[in-house]
NUZAGU-813842 format. One record per residue (C-alpha): residue number from 1; residue in one letter; chain; z, x, y. Coordinates in nm, 3 decimals, decimal comma. Layout:
N
<r k="NUM" r="A" c="A" z="Z" x="X" y="Y"/>
...
//
This chain:
237
<r k="1" r="M" c="A" z="-6,224" x="-11,636" y="5,065"/>
<r k="2" r="E" c="A" z="-6,418" x="-11,533" y="4,734"/>
<r k="3" r="T" c="A" z="-6,194" x="-11,463" y="4,402"/>
<r k="4" r="R" c="A" z="-6,318" x="-11,188" y="4,195"/>
<r k="5" r="R" c="A" z="-6,201" x="-11,143" y="3,859"/>
<r k="6" r="L" c="A" z="-6,085" x="-10,869" y="3,680"/>
<r k="7" r="L" c="A" z="-6,266" x="-10,690" y="3,391"/>
<r k="8" r="C" c="A" z="-6,028" x="-10,496" y="3,155"/>
<r k="9" r="V" c="A" z="-6,139" x="-10,322" y="2,793"/>
<r k="10" r="W" c="A" z="-5,879" x="-10,243" y="2,569"/>
<r k="11" r="F" c="A" z="-5,956" x="-9,867" y="2,341"/>
<r k="12" r="F" c="A" z="-5,753" x="-9,856" y="2,026"/>
<r k="13" r="L" c="A" z="-5,910" x="-9,444" y="2,000"/>
<r k="14" r="S" c="A" z="-5,569" x="-9,374" y="1,897"/>
<r k="15" r="A" c="A" z="-5,218" x="-9,460" y="1,806"/>
<r k="16" r="V" c="A" z="-5,131" x="-9,569" y="2,162"/>
<r k="17" r="P" c="A" z="-5,369" x="-9,886" y="2,257"/>
<r k="18" r="E" c="A" z="-5,533" x="-9,768" y="2,625"/>
<r k="19" r="V" c="A" z="-5,672" x="-10,046" y="2,881"/>
<r k="20" r="S" c="A" z="-5,965" x="-10,035" y="3,163"/>
<r k="21" r="C" c="A" z="-5,955" x="-10,220" y="3,478"/>
<r k="22" r="S" c="A" z="-6,254" x="-10,260" y="3,683"/>
<r k="23" r="Y" c="A" z="-6,434" x="-10,509" y="3,927"/>
<r k="24" r="P" c="A" z="-6,772" x="-10,584" y="3,762"/>
<r k="25" r="T" c="A" z="-7,114" x="-10,494" y="4,023"/>
<r k="26" r="K" c="A" z="-7,220" x="-10,841" y="4,209"/>
<r k="27" r="T" c="A" z="-7,583" x="-10,754" y="4,220"/>
<r k="28" r="C" c="A" z="-7,639" x="-10,959" y="4,592"/>
<r k="29" r="A" c="A" z="-7,961" x="-10,989" y="4,622"/>
<r k="30" r="R" c="A" z="-8,326" x="-10,870" y="4,391"/>
<r k="31" r="F" c="A" z="-8,686" x="-10,807" y="4,435"/>
<r k="32" r="D" c="A" z="-8,876" x="-11,028" y="4,255"/>
<r k="33" r="F" c="A" z="-9,301" x="-10,963" y="4,194"/>
<r k="34" r="P" c="A" z="-9,405" x="-11,288" y="4,132"/>
<r k="35" r="T" c="A" z="-9,745" x="-11,212" y="4,022"/>
<r k="36" r="L" c="A" z="-9,670" x="-10,905" y="3,759"/>
<r k="37" r="N" c="A" z="-9,663" x="-10,945" y="3,426"/>
<r k="38" r="G" c="A" z="-9,384" x="-10,677" y="3,342"/>
<r k="39" r="A" c="A" z="-9,279" x="-10,402" y="3,560"/>
<r k="40" r="I" c="A" z="-9,634" x="-10,213" y="3,487"/>
<r k="41" r="L" c="A" z="-9,953" x="-10,277" y="3,653"/>
<r k="42" r="S" c="A" z="-10,350" x="-10,148" y="3,588"/>
<r k="43" r="V" c="A" z="-10,564" x="-10,099" y="3,840"/>
<r k="44" r="R" c="A" z="-10,854" x="-9,910" y="3,882"/>
<r k="45" r="E" c="A" z="-10,914" x="-9,638" y="4,114"/>
<r k="46" r="N" c="A" z="-11,043" x="-9,694" y="4,441"/>
<r k="47" r="S" c="A" z="-10,942" x="-10,008" y="4,438"/>
<r k="48" r="S" c="A" z="-10,750" x="-10,184" y="4,689"/>
<r k="49" r="V" c="A" z="-10,412" x="-10,391" y="4,583"/>
<r k="50" r="V" c="A" z="-10,250" x="-10,576" y="4,700"/>
<r k="51" r="I" c="A" z="-9,815" x="-10,651" y="4,575"/>
<r k="52" r="P" c="A" z="-9,667" x="-10,987" y="4,753"/>
<r k="53" r="F" c="A" z="-9,250" x="-10,948" y="4,646"/>
<r k="54" r="T" c="A" z="-8,958" x="-11,180" y="4,755"/>
<r k="55" r="I" c="A" z="-8,601" x="-11,088" y="4,808"/>
<r k="56" r="I" c="A" z="-8,381" x="-11,368" y="4,597"/>
<r k="57" r="D" c="A" z="-8,048" x="-11,365" y="4,779"/>
<r k="58" r="N" c="A" z="-7,747" x="-11,457" y="4,589"/>
<r k="59" r="G" c="A" z="-7,522" x="-11,552" y="4,916"/>
<r k="60" r="C" c="A" z="-7,471" x="-11,227" y="5,033"/>
<r k="61" r="D" c="A" z="-7,678" x="-11,325" y="5,284"/>
<r k="62" r="V" c="A" z="-7,900" x="-10,907" y="5,293"/>
<r k="63" r="L" c="A" z="-8,189" x="-11,096" y="5,500"/>
<r k="64" r="G" c="A" z="-7,952" x="-11,117" y="5,804"/>
<r k="65" r="D" c="A" z="-8,008" x="-10,800" y="5,911"/>
<r k="66" r="F" c="A" z="-8,197" x="-10,621" y="5,631"/>
<r k="67" r="T" c="A" z="-8,412" x="-10,242" y="5,536"/>
<r k="68" r="I" c="A" z="-8,689" x="-10,210" y="5,294"/>
<r k="69" r="R" c="A" z="-8,899" x="-9,936" y="5,212"/>
<r k="70" r="V" c="A" z="-9,237" x="-9,866" y="4,987"/>
<r k="71" r="T" c="A" z="-9,273" x="-9,516" y="4,842"/>
<r k="72" r="T" c="A" z="-9,548" x="-9,481" y="4,625"/>
<r k="73" r="S" c="A" z="-9,606" x="-9,176" y="4,325"/>
<r k="74" r="S" c="A" z="-9,817" x="-8,992" y="4,589"/>
<r k="75" r="G" c="A" z="-9,571" x="-9,004" y="4,882"/>
<r k="76" r="D" c="A" z="-9,690" x="-9,282" y="5,098"/>
<r k="77" r="Y" c="A" z="-9,456" x="-9,496" y="5,222"/>
<r k="78" r="C" c="A" z="-9,355" x="-9,845" y="5,479"/>
<r k="79" r="V" c="A" z="-9,056" x="-9,941" y="5,616"/>
<r k="80" r="I" c="A" z="-8,962" x="-10,329" y="5,731"/>
<r k="81" r="K" c="A" z="-8,674" x="-10,337" y="5,956"/>
<r k="82" r="G" c="A" z="-8,574" x="-10,721" y="6,053"/>
<r k="83" r="K" c="A" z="-8,321" x="-10,973" y="6,081"/>
<r k="84" r="K" c="A" z="-8,253" x="-11,326" y="5,960"/>
<r k="85" r="G" c="A" z="-8,502" x="-11,276" y="5,712"/>
<r k="86" r="K" c="A" z="-8,805" x="-11,218" y="6,007"/>
<r k="87" r="C" c="A" z="-8,936" x="-10,900" y="6,048"/>
<r k="88" r="L" c="A" z="-8,882" x="-10,688" y="6,350"/>
<r k="89" r="R" c="A" z="-9,087" x="-10,351" y="6,331"/>
<r k="90" r="V" c="A" z="-9,271" x="-10,175" y="6,042"/>
<r k="91" r="L" c="A" z="-9,366" x="-9,827" y="5,959"/>
<r k="92" r="G" c="A" z="-9,534" x="-9,627" y="5,762"/>
<r k="93" r="P" c="A" z="-9,830" x="-9,418" y="5,699"/>
<r k="94" r="N" c="A" z="-10,111" x="-9,523" y="5,461"/>
<r k="95" r="L" c="A" z="-9,947" x="-9,856" y="5,318"/>
<r k="96" r="A" c="A" z="-10,007" x="-10,163" y="5,491"/>
<r k="97" r="C" c="A" z="-9,663" x="-10,416" y="5,488"/>
<r k="98" r="L" c="A" z="-9,670" x="-10,713" y="5,583"/>
<r k="99" r="C" c="A" z="-9,381" x="-11,000" y="5,652"/>
<r k="100" r="A" c="A" z="-9,504" x="-11,360" y="5,556"/>
<r k="101" r="A" c="A" z="-9,412" x="-11,643" y="5,759"/>
<r k="102" r="K" c="A" z="-9,198" x="-11,792" y="5,486"/>
<r k="103" r="K" c="A" z="-8,864" x="-11,652" y="5,474"/>
<r k="104" r="G" c="A" z="-8,820" x="-11,330" y="5,239"/>
<r k="105" r="T" c="A" z="-9,161" x="-11,277" y="5,160"/>
<r k="106" r="F" c="A" z="-9,344" x="-11,008" y="5,211"/>
<r k="107" r="S" c="A" z="-9,676" x="-10,798" y="5,041"/>
<r k="108" r="M" c="A" z="-9,828" x="-10,422" y="5,070"/>
<r k="109" r="T" c="A" z="-10,170" x="-10,318" y="5,031"/>
<r k="110" r="K" c="A" z="-10,327" x="-10,030" y="4,968"/>
<r k="111" r="R" c="A" z="-10,676" x="-9,833" y="4,850"/>
<r k="112" r="I" c="A" z="-10,589" x="-9,728" y="4,554"/>
<r k="113" r="S" c="A" z="-10,681" x="-9,309" y="4,402"/>
<r k="114" r="R" c="A" z="-10,596" x="-9,118" y="4,093"/>
<r k="115" r="H" c="A" z="-10,283" x="-8,984" y="4,299"/>
<r k="116" r="D" c="A" z="-10,112" x="-9,299" y="4,279"/>
<r k="117" r="N" c="A" z="-10,009" x="-9,366" y="3,912"/>
<r k="118" r="G" c="A" z="-9,642" x="-9,365" y="3,814"/>
<r k="119" r="A" c="A" z="-9,348" x="-9,513" y="3,957"/>
<r k="120" r="W" c="A" z="-9,310" x="-9,711" y="4,267"/>
<r k="121" r="T" c="A" z="-9,026" x="-9,722" y="4,416"/>
<r k="122" r="F" c="A" z="-8,890" x="-10,051" y="4,646"/>
<r k="123" r="K" c="A" z="-8,509" x="-10,044" y="4,760"/>
<r k="124" r="G" c="A" z="-8,294" x="-10,258" y="5,036"/>
<r k="125" r="N" c="A" z="-8,045" x="-10,101" y="5,230"/>
<r k="126" r="W" c="A" z="-7,759" x="-10,309" y="4,996"/>
<r k="127" r="G" c="A" z="-7,644" x="-10,210" y="4,706"/>
<r k="128" r="T" c="A" z="-7,842" x="-10,350" y="4,406"/>
<r k="129" r="G" c="A" z="-8,137" x="-10,357" y="4,613"/>
<r k="130" r="K" c="A" z="-8,387" x="-10,108" y="4,435"/>
<r k="131" r="R" c="A" z="-8,640" x="-10,170" y="4,156"/>
<r k="132" r="N" c="A" z="-8,971" x="-9,967" y="4,039"/>
<r k="133" r="I" c="A" z="-9,281" x="-10,104" y="3,902"/>
<r k="134" r="F" c="A" z="-9,526" x="-9,824" y="3,776"/>
<r k="135" r="L" c="A" z="-9,925" x="-9,803" y="3,867"/>
<r k="136" r="N" c="A" z="-10,124" x="-9,731" y="3,578"/>
<r k="137" r="V" c="A" z="-10,422" x="-9,600" y="3,809"/>
<r k="138" r="T" c="A" z="-10,781" x="-9,600" y="3,575"/>
<r k="139" r="Y" c="A" z="-11,059" x="-9,387" y="3,637"/>
<r k="140" r="P" c="A" z="-11,438" x="-9,342" y="3,504"/>
<r k="141" r="R" c="A" z="-11,551" x="-9,096" y="3,259"/>
<r k="142" r="T" c="A" z="-11,869" x="-8,865" y="3,382"/>
<r k="143" r="V" c="A" z="-12,077" x="-8,582" y="3,262"/>
<r k="144" r="N" c="A" z="-12,026" x="-8,346" y="3,606"/>
<r k="145" r="Q" c="A" z="-12,253" x="-8,112" y="3,558"/>
<r k="146" r="L" c="A" z="-12,522" x="-7,937" y="3,250"/>
<r k="147" r="T" c="A" z="-12,567" x="-7,562" y="3,244"/>
<r k="148" r="I" c="A" z="-12,829" x="-7,366" y="3,032"/>
<r k="149" r="G" c="A" z="-12,881" x="-7,010" y="3,055"/>
<r k="150" r="G" c="A" z="-12,608" x="-7,042" y="3,408"/>
<r k="151" r="T" c="A" z="-12,874" x="-7,258" y="3,560"/>
<r k="152" r="K" c="A" z="-12,913" x="-7,606" y="3,621"/>
<r k="153" r="Q" c="A" z="-13,248" x="-7,654" y="3,579"/>
<r k="154" r="E" c="A" z="-13,363" x="-7,981" y="3,356"/>
<r k="155" r="T" c="A" z="-13,649" x="-7,721" y="3,119"/>
<r k="156" r="E" c="A" z="-13,528" x="-7,396" y="3,046"/>
<r k="157" r="F" c="A" z="-13,778" x="-7,099" y="2,923"/>
<r k="158" r="F" c="A" z="-13,617" x="-6,814" y="2,655"/>
<r k="159" r="K" c="A" z="-13,797" x="-6,623" y="2,480"/>
<r k="160" r="E" c="A" z="-13,769" x="-6,577" y="2,063"/>
<r k="161" r="G" c="A" z="-13,460" x="-6,397" y="2,001"/>
<r k="162" r="Q" c="A" z="-13,286" x="-6,430" y="2,340"/>
<r k="163" r="A" c="A" z="-12,936" x="-6,577" y="2,329"/>
<r k="164" r="V" c="A" z="-12,926" x="-6,930" y="2,456"/>
<r k="165" r="D" c="A" z="-12,570" x="-7,043" y="2,680"/>
<r k="166" r="V" c="A" z="-12,462" x="-7,406" y="2,694"/>
<r k="167" r="E" c="A" z="-12,178" x="-7,528" y="2,886"/>
<r k="168" r="C" c="A" z="-12,076" x="-7,890" y="2,950"/>
<r k="169" r="V" c="A" z="-11,868" x="-7,961" y="3,273"/>
<r k="170" r="W" c="A" z="-11,668" x="-8,356" y="3,268"/>
<r k="171" r="D" c="A" z="-11,388" x="-8,549" y="3,383"/>
<r k="172" r="Q" c="A" z="-11,217" x="-8,701" y="3,103"/>
<r k="173" r="G" c="A" z="-11,133" x="-9,046" y="3,228"/>
<r k="174" r="K" c="A" z="-10,860" x="-9,230" y="3,162"/>
<r k="175" r="P" c="A" z="-10,835" x="-9,351" y="2,900"/>
<r k="176" r="R" c="A" z="-10,910" x="-9,007" y="2,814"/>
<r k="177" r="R" c="A" z="-11,241" x="-8,926" y="2,586"/>
<r k="178" r="N" c="A" z="-11,324" x="-8,566" y="2,494"/>
<r k="179" r="A" c="A" z="-11,756" x="-8,442" y="2,557"/>
<r k="180" r="Q" c="A" z="-11,967" x="-8,351" y="2,307"/>
<r k="181" r="L" c="A" z="-12,301" x="-8,211" y="2,271"/>
<r k="182" r="F" c="A" z="-12,614" x="-8,290" y="2,108"/>
<r k="183" r="H" c="A" z="-12,901" x="-8,092" y="2,009"/>
<r k="184" r="H" c="A" z="-13,217" x="-8,224" y="1,856"/>
<r k="185" r="G" c="A" z="-13,013" x="-8,565" y="1,889"/>
<r k="186" r="E" c="A" z="-12,725" x="-8,437" y="1,629"/>
<r k="187" r="R" c="A" z="-12,386" x="-8,363" y="1,801"/>
<r k="188" r="V" c="A" z="-12,340" x="-7,948" y="1,781"/>
<r k="189" r="R" c="A" z="-12,021" x="-7,713" y="1,725"/>
<r k="190" r="S" c="A" z="-11,860" x="-7,684" y="2,036"/>
<r k="191" r="R" c="A" z="-11,547" x="-7,571" y="2,178"/>
<r k="192" r="T" c="A" z="-11,355" x="-7,697" y="2,525"/>
<r k="193" r="V" c="A" z="-11,291" x="-7,314" y="2,707"/>
<r k="194" r="K" c="A" z="-11,100" x="-7,373" y="2,963"/>
<r k="195" r="T" c="A" z="-11,031" x="-7,598" y="3,268"/>
<r k="196" r="T" c="A" z="-11,181" x="-7,639" y="3,637"/>
<r k="197" r="K" c="A" z="-11,060" x="-7,828" y="3,924"/>
<r k="198" r="K" c="A" z="-11,471" x="-7,972" y="3,785"/>
<r k="199" r="G" c="A" z="-11,275" x="-8,086" y="3,486"/>
<r k="200" r="Q" c="A" z="-11,330" x="-7,934" y="3,097"/>
<r k="201" r="V" c="A" z="-11,631" x="-7,742" y="3,012"/>
<r k="202" r="L" c="A" z="-11,750" x="-7,745" y="2,710"/>
<r k="203" r="R" c="A" z="-11,925" x="-7,447" y="2,539"/>
<r k="204" r="Y" c="A" z="-12,214" x="-7,378" y="2,271"/>
<r k="205" r="S" c="A" z="-12,429" x="-7,124" y="2,228"/>
<r k="206" r="I" c="A" z="-12,753" x="-6,993" y="2,036"/>
<r k="207" r="S" c="A" z="-12,730" x="-6,590" y="1,946"/>
<r k="208" r="R" c="A" z="-13,106" x="-6,574" y="1,913"/>
<r k="209" r="A" c="A" z="-13,335" x="-6,830" y="1,958"/>
<r k="210" r="E" c="A" z="-13,584" x="-6,912" y="1,750"/>
<r k="211" r="C" c="A" z="-13,930" x="-7,108" y="1,791"/>
<r k="212" r="E" c="A" z="-13,764" x="-7,483" y="1,609"/>
<r k="213" r="D" c="A" z="-13,451" x="-7,459" y="1,889"/>
<r k="214" r="A" c="A" z="-13,656" x="-7,555" y="2,112"/>
<r k="215" r="G" c="A" z="-13,517" x="-7,929" y="2,255"/>
<r k="216" r="K" c="A" z="-13,323" x="-8,154" y="2,432"/>
<r k="217" r="I" c="A" z="-12,963" x="-8,052" y="2,500"/>
<r k="218" r="T" c="A" z="-12,757" x="-8,411" y="2,535"/>
<r k="219" r="C" c="A" z="-12,402" x="-8,395" y="2,705"/>
<r k="220" r="E" c="A" z="-12,242" x="-8,698" y="2,617"/>
<r k="221" r="V" c="A" z="-11,864" x="-8,888" y="2,690"/>
<r k="222" r="P" c="A" z="-11,788" x="-9,250" y="2,498"/>
<r k="223" r="G" c="A" z="-11,805" x="-9,452" y="2,835"/>
<r k="224" r="S" c="A" z="-11,938" x="-9,239" y="3,124"/>
<r k="225" r="S" c="A" z="-12,090" x="-9,372" y="3,394"/>
<r k="226" r="L" c="A" z="-12,290" x="-9,045" y="3,350"/>
<r k="227" r="N" c="A" z="-12,479" x="-8,818" y="3,101"/>
<r k="228" r="R" c="A" z="-12,723" x="-8,536" y="3,167"/>
<r k="229" r="S" c="A" z="-12,925" x="-8,388" y="2,934"/>
<r k="230" r="A" c="A" z="-13,165" x="-8,038" y="2,969"/>
<r k="231" r="T" c="A" z="-13,479" x="-7,879" y="2,738"/>
<r k="232" r="I" c="A" z="-13,467" x="-7,517" y="2,614"/>
<r k="233" r="L" c="A" z="-13,852" x="-7,411" y="2,531"/>
<r k="234" r="V" c="A" z="-13,890" x="-7,113" y="2,368"/>
<r k="235" r="D" c="A" z="-14,198" x="-6,820" y="2,359"/>
<r k="236" r="C" c="A" z="-14,257" x="-6,814" y="2,002"/>
<r k="237" r="K" c="A" z="-14,466" x="-6,482" y="1,929"/>
//
């Protein structure tokens, strides 16, 4: 028969000492992730991640009849049920969980989207069988759209004295970076006016176009996989 030691703590908060006694919680088993260095894993969007994990049993025989549920931050999950360390059933959509030949060794595979960023939970059907890991999903910055005068043409004509409105729509990516607008190769003062489903919107305006305003407009994001440019032509009198 197993002997459990009673743990008592004395409190001297008043003239009469008080004592509180309890049995320490025993950690029956725990999840271990042999390929992870810490609890945070950085993964690029649209890549596939494989996370092997094992159950380290501390003599409680939790693998005699076990259930393991893996849940991602996006709500995808898989459930592994088994006896004597062997899998009987694997259930769940959009998440592939596998059992290795070695007892107590498993893995899960998933193609990553940015919605998978956050905490993933590994939970067993024993009292202390829970562990979180955190996925940091990175994705590229890109300039999605550049419009001049409300059109996406690479070259746009304006009359002298006409107003020119420039809008750049970009995805900040992760890690985040802000877009910049350049006119004649020099950065111009612009402002972010709103956020849409397509991304952040940066705006730059010329109140009255002059002959010297003719030239290239470029929207850039540092480290972007795609930047965009367009040319202003001014009909001078």
